N, C-alpha and C positions, 0 to 999 in steps of 0.2 A: 345297120350294125349300130350299136350303141357303143358309145363310147366312154371309159371310165371316168373321164374329168367332169362328164355331165352329172354323176352321181353326188360329187362333193357338193354343189350349191343345192341340189335337192334335199340333201340331208341336214344341211345348215338350216333351210327353210323349214323343214320339219321339225328340227330340234327349237327354233325360235317361234314357231306356233305352239307348240306343246308346252314351252315356259310361260308365253303370255297367256294360255289358257289356265294353267296351274295358279299363276299369281293372281288371275281374274277370280277364281272359284276362292282362295283362300286368304285373299286382302283382309276380309272382315273379321277373322279369327284371330289376329295378332292382339297380344296383350303386354302391356309394359313388364318389365322383369321386377320382381319385388326389391324394395329399396334394402342396402345393406348398411348397417351402422358401421364405422370404421372403428377399428380397433386403436384407440389413444392409451399411451402410458399413463399410470396414476401420478399426478402431481400434489405435493404438499401445499396446504394453503399458505400463502404469503402472512407473516407476521403483521398486525396492525401496527401502524406507526404510533410512536410514543407522542404522548402529549405535549411534551417540551418541544417537539420539533414542530408539531402543528402549532403551536404557541408563538415561537419565533416567526414562522412564517407570517401569521398574521399580522405580529408586530412590525414585521420589517418586509412589506412587501417587495417581490422580487425586482421590480424596474424603477424603484424609488431612486432618485440621485443621491440621497442622504443615507444610503443603506450602508449600514457598519456591522463588523462581526458582533455578535451578542457577548456581553460579559460571562464567562462561565465560572465565576467565582473569584474570590480574592485574590489578585496576581502577586500582592506583596507577601500574604501569608505563605502562598506557594514556594516564592523565592526564599523566604525564612526557612520554610521545612527543607528546602533543597541544600541551602547553606549549612543547615545542622546536620544533615546527612552527608555531606561530602567530607573529604578527606584532604588536610592543607599539605600540600606536597612541597612547595617552596615558596619563597619571598624573594623577590629581586629588587636590588635597590640601585638606583643611580642618580646622586643628588637628591633633587626633592621628589623624584618620581619613584613610587613604588608599585610592585604588580605581585598580588598573589594568585598563585597557580593552584587550583583545586580538581580533585578527581570526584566524580559523581560516583554513585552506586554501579551505574551500568560501564564504567570505565572510561567513560569520556571525561574531556578535560574542559573546564573553562577558567576564565581569569577576570580578576576583580581588582581594579585599580583605585588610585586617589581620586579620579575623576569619573568612575563609573557611575550607572545608575540601576536600579534604585539603591544598590549597596554600595558604599565606599569602604576602602581599606583606611582606617584610622590611624591605626600605629601597628607596630611590630616590635617585640622586646628580645627577639632571639629564640624563644620557645612559643609564643603564643600571637596570634594576629587577632587583632580587635577590629570589628566590622560595625558600621554604623548606617542605619537607612534613612531615607529622606524624611520620615516620619517621626524619628528620634528612636527606633528599637535599636538594639545593641546586640551582637552575638560576638563571641570569640570561639577559636579554634586552635588546638594546640597543633604545633608541628609535627608530623607523623613521619618516620622514616619509611622511605619507599622502599618495595620489593625490589632486590638486585635482579639483574636479567637472569635467566638461566645459565648456567656456564656451558659453553660449548665444549664439544670433546675433541681436544686438540691432539694431533699426531705427536706423538714421540719425537722431541726435538734432538736432533745430534749434538751433542756438545764438542766442540773441537778447540783444542788448546793450541796456542802457539808453538808450546814446548813440544807435543806431540803432533807430527802431522799426519 
């Protein structure tokens, strides 16, 4: 009598022998798959660096201990232009100290005093402020009235009098 569990190892041995024979017969027919080029997104070319940046890098190497920022124009002329384009909002005086408060075009505020650099407040006659630079340049700005803050909508107030309770 043949037992059914003897059949399982015989089938496994037959499958193993068949796969080994198939592998031995087909092993020389394998070829590598064709190479595929990946799909990459298109990128724009980077702009070339400007000559001024390369010039500054050559003039001031990165690891030198004496590396300082490069001058990017006349600083005094820039301050004079800024002073002439600003609005004189107020001048505060206390004894010998004077401070002029000016407003730039962008709305920010800066101060020039009697001891500030490069511009100093030389005098103020009540209507105009006179400024002088360290190199002798002079500038004057008229006092301009400031814009009043927008009026807030106040709720109607109830007026009560002492006579009418």
